[in-house]
Structures are given as C-alpha cells and as structure tokens.
C-alpha positions in Angstrom: 73.3 -28.1 -40.6 71.6 -29.2 -43.9 73.9 -28.2 -46.8 71.4 -27.3 -49.5 74.0 -26.3 -52.0 76.1 -29.4 -51.8 72.9 -31.5 -52.2 71.7 -29.6 -55.1 75.1 -30.1 -56.9 74.9 -33.9 -56.3 71.5 -33.9 -57.7 72.5 -31.9 -60.8 75.6 -34.2 -61.3 73.4 -37.3 -60.9 70.8 -35.9 -63.4 73.3 -35.1 -66.1 75.0 -38.4 -65.7 71.5 -40.2 -66.1 70.3 -38.1 -68.8 73.5 -37.7 -70.7 75.0 -41.0 -70.7 72.3 -42.6 -73.1 72.7 -39.6 -75.3 76.4 -40.1 -75.4 76.0 -43.8 -76.0 73.7 -43.2 -78.8 75.9 -40.8 -80.4 78.7 -43.1 -80.4 76.4 -45.8 -81.8 75.6 -43.6 -84.7 79.3 -42.7 -85.2 80.0 -46.3 -85.6 77.2 -46.9 -87.9 78.1 -43.8 -90.2 81.8 -45.2 -90.2 80.8 -48.5 -91.1 78.5 -47.1 -93.8 81.2 -45.0 -95.3 83.5 -48.0 -95.3 81.0 -50.3 -96.8 80.3 -47.7 -99.6 84.0 -47.0 -100.2 84.6 -50.9 -100.6 81.6 -51.2 -103.1 82.8 -48.5 -105.1 86.3 -49.7 -105.5 87.6 -51.4 -108.6 89.2 -55.0 -108.3 92.8 -55.0 -109.0 93.9 -57.2 -112.0 96.9 -59.0 -110.9 97.6 -61.2 -113.9 95.3 -62.2 -117.2 95.6 -65.3 -119.5 93.7 -65.5 -122.7 92.1 -68.8 -123.0 90.0 -68.1 -126.2 90.9 -65.3 -128.6 88.8 -65.5 -131.9 87.2 -62.4 -134.0 83.7 -63.5 -132.4 84.6 -64.6 -128.9 87.3 -63.9 -126.3 87.7 -65.4 -123.0 90.0 -64.5 -120.2 90.8 -66.0 -116.8 91.9 -63.1 -114.4 93.7 -63.4 -110.9 92.1 -60.4 -109.2 92.5 -58.7 -105.8 89.1 -57.5 -104.1 89.0 -54.3 -102.1 88.9 -56.3 -98.9 92.4 -57.8 -99.8 91.0 -61.3 -100.9 92.3 -62.8 -104.0 90.6 -64.8 -106.7 92.8 -66.6 -109.0 90.1 -68.1 -111.3 87.6 -65.3 -112.4 86.5 -65.8 -116.2 85.7 -62.6 -118.2 84.3 -62.4 -121.8 85.6 -59.8 -124.1 84.7 -59.1 -127.7 83.1 -56.5 -130.1 80.2 -54.5 -128.7 76.9 -54.9 -130.3 73.9 -52.7 -131.6 70.3 -53.6 -131.3 67.8 -51.8 -133.7 64.2 -51.1 -132.8 62.7 -50.5 -136.4 59.4 -49.0 -137.1 57.7 -48.6 -140.4 56.0 -45.5 -141.6 52.8 -47.6 -140.8 53.6 -47.7 -137.2 54.6 -51.3 -137.0 57.6 -52.8 -135.5 60.0 -55.1 -137.1 61.1 -58.3 -135.4 63.2 -61.2 -136.5 62.8 -64.8 -136.0 65.9 -67.1 -136.3 67.5 -70.2 -134.9 70.2 -69.5 -132.1 72.4 -72.4 -131.5 73.4 -71.2 -127.8 69.6 -71.5 -126.9 69.1 -74.5 -129.2 65.7 -72.9 -130.4 64.4 -70.2 -132.6 63.9 -67.0 -130.8 62.0 -63.7 -131.9 64.0 -60.6 -131.1 64.7 -57.1 -132.7 67.7 -57.1 -135.4 71.2 -56.8 -134.1 74.7 -57.4 -134.6 78.4 -56.5 -133.7 80.0 -53.2 -134.2 83.0 -53.4 -136.1 86.2 -51.8 -134.9 86.3 -48.0 -135.4 82.7 -47.9 -136.2 80.0 -46.1 -134.6 76.7 -47.6 -133.3 74.6 -45.6 -135.9 76.6 -46.8 -138.7 76.4 -50.3 -137.5 72.6 -50.0 -137.0 72.1 -48.9 -140.6 74.0 -51.8 -141.9 72.4 -54.4 -139.9 69.0 -53.2 -140.5 69.8 -53.3 -144.1 71.2 -56.8 -144.0 68.7 -58.5 -141.8 65.6 -57.0 -143.0 66.4 -55.3 -146.3 65.1 -51.9 -144.6 66.3 -48.5 -144.8 65.7 -45.4 -142.8 66.6 -41.8 -142.7 65.8 -41.3 -139.0 68.0 -43.1 -136.5 68.2 -42.0 -132.9 70.7 -43.7 -130.5 69.3 -44.6 -127.1 70.9 -46.0 -124.1 73.9 -48.6 -123.8 74.0 -51.1 -121.2 76.1 -54.2 -120.3 75.3 -57.4 -121.7 76.4 -59.3 -118.5 78.3 -56.9 -116.0 79.4 -59.7 -113.9 81.3 -61.6 -116.4 81.5 -59.8 -119.7 82.8 -56.2 -120.7 80.7 -56.2 -123.8 78.1 -53.4 -124.3 74.8 -53.1 -126.2 73.7 -49.9 -127.9 70.1 -49.5 -128.5 69.1 -47.4 -131.8 65.5 -46.5 -132.7 64.8 -46.3 -136.5 61.6 -44.7 -137.7 59.8 -44.6 -141.0 61.6 -47.7 -142.1 60.9 -48.8 -145.4 61.7 -52.4 -147.0 62.9 -52.0 -150.6 65.6 -54.6 -150.7 66.1 -58.2 -150.3 67.9 -59.4 -147.2 71.7 -59.7 -147.1 72.2 -62.7 -144.7 75.6 -64.6 -143.7 75.9 -68.2 -144.6 74.8 -69.4 -141.2 71.6 -66.9 -141.0 67.9 -67.8 -142.1 65.8 -65.0 -140.6 62.1 -64.2 -140.9 61.0 -60.6 -140.7 57.9 -59.9 -138.6 55.7 -56.9 -138.8 53.8 -56.4 -135.5 51.7 -53.5 -134.1 52.6 -51.9 -130.7 49.7 -53.9 -129.2 50.7 -56.9 -130.5 54.3 -56.4 -129.4 52.9 -55.5 -125.8 51.2 -58.9 -125.8 54.2 -60.8 -127.1 56.2 -59.2 -124.3 53.7 -60.0 -121.6 53.6 -63.8 -123.0 57.4 -64.0 -123.0 57.4 -64.7 -127.0 60.4 -62.4 -126.9 63.0 -64.1 -124.5 66.1 -62.3 -125.4 66.8 -60.0 -122.5 68.2 -57.0 -124.6 65.4 -57.1 -127.0 62.6 -57.3 -124.1 64.3 -54.3 -122.5 64.2 -52.4 -125.9 60.6 -53.4 -126.6 59.5 -52.1 -123.3 61.6 -48.9 -123.9 59.9 -48.5 -127.4 56.4 -48.6 -125.9 57.3 -46.1 -123.2 58.8 -44.1 -125.8 55.5 -44.2 -127.9 53.4 -43.1 -125.1 55.4 -39.9 -124.2 55.9 -38.6 -127.8 
C-alpha cells in the first residue's frame, strides 16, 4: 500500500534541507564577515601603547623622540620616530580692498623660496588668535580687528603631534613696518581672489597648509 503521508514527510524534509542549507550557510558567512568587520574597526580605532620613549633632540624649536610601541595586533615596533614641539598658526589675511596677503621667503628645509600665508609658532599658554595677531603684525606690518578662528589639523599625523590652526583676518590694513627675526627676509604680496586661484592651480603655493588654507578661503568667499 502506497504511504502518501510518509512520502510527503520525506519530500518536505528534503525540500527544507535543500532550501534552508544555502540560507543557513549564507547567514553563517554574513556572521563571519560582520565579526571580522567589527574586529577590524575595533583594531583600527585602538591607540598604540607607548612602552618606552627616548628624546633624541630637545630644543625650543624641534623635538624628536624615538618610541617603542605596541600595536593593537600585539606587534612591537622599537624604532618609531615622532616629532613634537609648539603648535603653529597660519593666518589668511584679506585687506579691505579684498586682496589676500601672501609672503615669499626662503625656506632652508626646501632649499628654495616659497610662497605661503603668514604663519608662526604658538607660544606656551598663548591662544591661536593672539598668536595670529602677533605673526600678522611681525611678518606683514598688518593689523586687523576682525579675526575668525577656523579649523585645526595635524601637520603630519604619521610622525608628528604638532597641530596647525587656521585663522582668517579680514579688513587688514598695513600701517607699520615688518618686525622680522634675524633669519627672516620676507616679501609681502597682494593678490586678488582670481590670482590666488590661479596660483593654487599652477602650484605656485607649494606648502601644504597654505594650499589647504587658500582653497578654504576661496570656498568661504563663495558662500558669504
């Protein structure tokens, strides 16, 4: 006698097995991927543990450390070099005539003259705005009553803990002579927004922070 019920049950079991197995495998694969992604993100966000640190250079202008660090993976690096020092401020000055002020000066690290925005170190206990006023006055002889602090970013996050603050100065007037250090010889340049854009496009500004600040200033101009 033909067992309809038994055959139907076997067919149902076979159907469920064939249909559900791929789905179960897919779910298991997704769980593995999600677990790996979570582990990867957690690893990427973890700080490196500094085991030891030795100062190789310790001067007012430049500090260099060699550190032994443990990575989140457990791997130990015993020769990781990190620069420290005073943070810096970069000023984007614009006159009441709408022209930007740039400075041209020799930079021995690059072994050539470069064009950039005025910039300098932030002294200990000093705010970026106060440093911006001082550096603008010293490098250009300019003053302003309208300073706006912009973004702050790392100089080189791979090997440096130094940060650079961007400060915008509007309605700048030049009424004084420059007050330069003995090793400085700075030419002040007045450029229109179109001239600044052309200089950026032609790589005439080759200092990374000034390039970033220049484009920020031009974008800021278009939305105000």
